[in-house]
N, C-alpha and C positions, 0 to 999 in steps of 0.2 A: 464331509466334502462332496457328497453325492449331488447336491443341488448346485454346485459350482461348475460352470462349463470349463472346457479345456482352453478355450481362447476367448479373447475379448477385443473390442475396438478401443484404440488409444490414439490421441493426437500426438504427432511427432513433427519436429522441425529440423530440417537439414539445410545447411549452407553448402552449396556445391562449388567445385573449382571453376565452374563456368560463370560464377558471379550471380547466382540465383539462390533464393531461399525456396525450399519446397516444403510446404506444410501439408501433411496428409493425415487422413484418418485411416490408420493401418490396423490390420489384424495381428495380434501378438498373443503369446501364451499368457494365461492367467497365472500369476505367481502363487506359490504355496508358502504359507507362513512358516518361519523358523520357530524355535521354542518360545521366544519372547516377542513374537509378532502376531498381528491379527490381519485378516483379509476383510476389507471394507467394500461393500457394494456401494459405489459412489452415487449419491442421490441429488447432490447440489454442490456446485463449486462456482465461485464468482470469477469474473474477469477483472482483475486489478491492473492498474498501470504497470506494476512490476512484472506481470505476466506477458505483457505485449512485447517487451524487448526480447524475451526468449522465443515467443511465438513467431514474430516476423523479422527479427534481427535488424530493425530500422530500415526495412526494405521500402522501395518506392511502390506503395500500394495503389497509386493511381495507374500504374502499368501492370497490375496483377491480372492474371488469367486463371481460369478454373479448368482443371482436367479431371481425370478419373471418372468415377461413377457416382450415382446418387448416394449409394451406401458407403462408398469409399472415395470421397472427393479429395482432390489435391489442388492446392492453391500455389501458384508459382509467380514470383515477383523478382525483379532485379534488385541486387543489394551490393553495397560497397562499403569500404571503411575498415579500419583496423579491428573493430569489435567483431565484424562479420568474418574477417580473414582468420581470426583466432578460432573460429568454429568450423572451418571447412572440413567436411567429411564426417562430422559428428551428428548423429541423429539423436535429438534431445526430446524427452517427454516434457510436457508443459502443464502448468496449473499448480500454484503454490499451496493452496488450501482447499478444504471442502468438508463435507459431512455425509454420513451414510450409516448403513447398518452393518455390524460385524457379522459375517456369515461363516467364518472359519477362524480358528485360533490355534496357536502353537500349544505345546505341552505344558508350559509353565503355569503356575497357579494364577499369576497376574493376567496372562493372556486368556486363560479359560474363563476368568471372571467377567470378561467383556463379551462373551458369546451372546448374540441376540440384542446387544445394547446399541443405541445410537450414539455415535461419537463424532467429534470433529477432529480433523487431522491436518498437520503441517508437515510438509516434506517433499513437495513437488510431485509431478506426474499425476495430478488429480483430474486432468481432462481425459478420463478413461472410465470404463464401466466398472472396473475393480482397482483397488490400490492396497498393496501390502505395506504395513507400517509397523515400526516398533511400538510396543505398548507405551513407552515414554513419550512418543510423539502424538499420542491421542489425548483428547480432552473428553472425559466421560460426561454425558449430558443427562439432565433429569429425564425420568420416564415421561414419555408423551411429547418430547421436544420434536418439533417439525425440523427435518434437516435443512429446509429452506431458511429457517430462522438462525441456524447454527453454521451456515456455510461460510460466513465471514467472521468466524470466532477469533482468528489469529492475527492476520496482517494488520487490519485497521485498528482493532481494539488494542493490541499490544503496542503498535506504533504510537497511538495516542497516549497510552499510559507511559510508554517509554520516553516520550517528549517531556512529560511532567517530571518523571523520575530523573532524567538528565538535568533538567533545570535545577532541581533541588540539589543534586550531587555536585553540581558545578557552582553552587552558591548564588544563583540568580533568584529573583523574587517575582518574576512575571515573564510571560513569553509572548511572542508574535508567531502567527501561523498564516501562511499564504494558501490560496485555493481553499479558503476556510468554509465555503458553502458545500464542499464535498461531503460524502458520507463520513469520511474520517474527520473532517473539520467539525461536523455537527457533533460527533462523539466527543471530540476534544472540548468543545464548548460545554457540553453537559458535564464532563469530568471537572473542568475548571470551576463551573458554577457550584458543583457539589463540594469541591475541596477548597473553595475560597481562593483560587489562584487567579490573579489578574491576567486577562487574555486579550490581546489585540488581534482581531480577526481582519485579514486583508482579503477582499473579494474583488471581482472584476466588473460587476454590474449592479445597478440599484436594486433589482429584484432579489439578488443574492443577499444584499445588505438587509433588506426587509425580512427575508426568510430567517436570518440569524437573530435579528432583533425580536422577531416574533417568538423565538425560542429562548429569550432571556439575555442575549448578548448585549452588553452595554457599550463596548468599544469596537466599532466596525468601521473600517476605512475602505473606500471604493476607489480603485486605481483609475477609473474613468472620470473621476471628479477633477476639475481643473485645479483644485486646491489640495490634491491628494497629499503632497509632501508636508504641507502645513498641518493638515488634519492628522496625518500619521505622527508627526512630532508632538502634537497636543495629546494624542492617545498614549504615546510613550511617556510623556510627562505624568499623565494621570495614573498610568499603570506601574511605572518604574521598571518596565520590561527591558532587559538587556541581553536576551537570547532569543533567536528566531529560528524557525524551521521552515525552509522554503521548498515548496513542491515544484517550483518553476524551473530552477536551475540555470537556464540560459538567460541572456539579456541583462538589464540593469537593475532588476528588482532587489537582489541581495545588496548591491552597493547603495541603493536608495534607502534601504532599511538601516544600514550601518550609519549613513549620514544623518538620518533622522534621530537615531539613538544618540549620536554625539551631540546634535543640536539640543535634544531634550535634557541630556546631562548638563551641558553648559548653561542652559537656561536656569537650572536650579543651583548653579554655583556662582558665588561672588568672588572676585579676585582679579589679579592681573592676568593679562594675556599670556598664554603659553603656546609657543609655536609647535609644540609636540601634541597639543590637544589635551583632552582630559585623561586622567589616570584610570578611569573606570573601564574595565574590560567589556567589550561588546562582541558577541559571538553570533554568527549565522551558520547554521548547518543546512546544506543542500541534501535533501532526502528524496527528491523526485527529479524527474527529467522531462517535464511537460514541454519545455523549450530546449531543443537539442543544440541550440547555438552556443556561442561563446558566453561565458560569464563575464560581464563587463563591470569593472570597478573604477570609479573616479574617486581617488583617495582623498576625500575631504573630511575624514573622520579620525584624525589624529593617529597615534601609534599604538593604542591599546585596543586591539581588535583581532579577531580571528575568523577565518572562513574555512569550512571543511565539509567532508561528507559524513552522513549519518545513516547507518544501515541497521535494521531491526536485528538481524541475526548476530551482528557484531555486538550490539548492545546487550542482548540476552546472554551471550557468552561472558561479557565483561561483568555483569551484575551477579552472575552465578545462579545455580539451580534453585536456591531457597527464595531469592527475590523473584525470579521468574515464576516459580510456582505460586507465590502470593498474587502476582498480577493475573495469572490464569484463573485463580479462584475468584477474583473479583469479576472477571469476564463472565464466568458461569452464573454467579450470583445476580448480575445485572444484565443478563443477556437480552431480556425483553424491555429494558428501559434505557440505561446509559448506552448500551452497545447494540441497540437495534439497528438493523440495516434495511434499506429499501431498495427495490430494483425496478427499473423501468421496462425490462423485457426479460423473458426466459427463452432460452434456445436449447435445442437438442445438439448433440455433438456434431452431426453433419451440417446443421444450420449455422454453426459457428464458423464454417468455412464457406458460407454463401457470400459472394462478393458485395452484394447490397448491404448485408449485415455488417461486414467488415468495414465498409465505408463509414458506417455510423459509429460503431463502438471504438474504432481505432482513433477517432478524434479526441477521445478522453475528455469529453465535455462534462463540466461540472453538473451534477444532478442527473447524469445518464449512467446507469450501472446495469450491466448484464449478468444474469445468472444462468449458468449452464446446467442442464438437467440430463446427465448421462443415462 
């Protein structure tokens, strides 16, 4: 432990009773590992959409101001709403996943075996110079793996694999994915091509459609097209997809997908009119919140449908440790192919709290992904 300092810098987010979120780069003690834990020097950690909610608590970032010092910056912004109210007075660490070098280990044989190894970790609080994690939360990487390549080993890869696994477990035979040109969407496209799963990719711009087609996608629908609903229905007929994973959340997207699914099912059925619609179950899961507005449904899709939330941690708990371990093994085996991630910018911890940088990465634009280098 001699090479490990007593304190470190860590990003923390606090909602105050005054209606503000204070995001600061603070000095905190370096944790010491317990018997079955390891201490990781964090070398790379991504900014995922799921991190932004904890980081800024849905604050009005247009009114943000920067305080503190260059080494210990603080960003303050007004915040409101029930989600923020539930956090008042709680200083939360941020950063779901990352990768780095194990520099200290607990006394157990499993922990000692990771000394000096590069690992990826899932467990929060990764926007820091060090992170202590249980051995079970670490993914051991091949010798020579660059932490940059392994920083996004968990959230996007396991989410994409989890979507396909959920599809199979619920008896569907093809799926729909929105925000499909994202890093996660490109991973899902590669998985579905390799596994022979029909996939309908929904994007927002023609260049995103061309990007996916260039990667082998055959069913791509662009919401900016004046014929989007007809094109989506045709893609659903071709794929047979009756389950969708929607990253948008708010607005009419989920309802339009359900309506197109119903139209695709009815187009393939002959028979008398049924005022209750088809008996084929259609399911949309909201797994993202890119649009924080209301989810709008115009119920034109019969009575056999469902809409709900989907969360990676809940999925992993439901499928159990054996299935989860199998999914993790696949990620390691295909880290540089199926599950490769790309980043448009790398930032130090203090730069993550630069107002100009926040204005860019908080937009969650498709194709824009930031990597933090503590």
